[in-house]
N, C-alpha and C positions, 0 to 999 in steps of 0.2 A: 505494500499499501504505499510505504514512505518512498518507493523508488517510480513508482509512479505519478506522486504528487512533484517528485523533484523534476522527474521529466517532462512532466508538463510545464511547469515554472520554467526552468531553462528553454525550452522550446517557446513560451509566450515570452520569454526576455529576446532571445535571438529573432525572433520575428519583430518583435518590436522594434529591436536595432537596426533590420534591413530596412525598414521603411525610412526613406529619408523625407522631412518636411522640404517643401518648396515652396520658398516664396514667389508672389508673384512676379511678374517683370515689370520692373518700373519704367514709367512713360519718359519718353526723352525730353530732357529739359534745355530748353534754346539757349545761347548766351551771345547776350548783346555786348560789345564792348565800346566804350565811349570813352575819349581821350581828348580833352580841353588843356591849352596853356594858360587859359586864367582860374580864376578861381573857383570853388565849391559854390562861394555863397552868390557869387553873379551868375552861375548857371543854373542855380536852384531850380526858376521860373520855366527856363526852358526843357528842363530833366521834369519837371513835373507834368507841364503839358505834354512833353514825349509818352510818361506812361499810360495819362490820361486818354491819351489817343487809342493806345496798344490797348487797356482796360476796355475802350469802347469797339474796338475790333476783334473781342474776344482773348486775349494774348492777359494772363493773369499772373503776374510776378510772384515768382515762389511755388508755384504750381507749375507752369510748362515754358517760363522764359525768367532769363535771370538778366541783371542789368548789371556789368562792372563799371563804374566810374571814376574816372585815375583824372585828377587835375596836377599842372603844374605849379601852380600858385604864382603864375609870372614869374617863374625864374627862367634865367637864359643861361 
């Protein structure tokens, strides 16, 4: 009786270990790079308008698009 119980338990463990959990495939997140020589505060309005227009077109930042903005802070 104990041998059958141990065999059943080991079989259940091996079966559980052999089944691998697979995550759902992630959706592709597109990236937009924005590089400007001016300051971040000077371009805040332009970037905000750009984000609003993308949102109007169905693109949601953080879900299906990422915007990376870098500024030169007027350094030469």
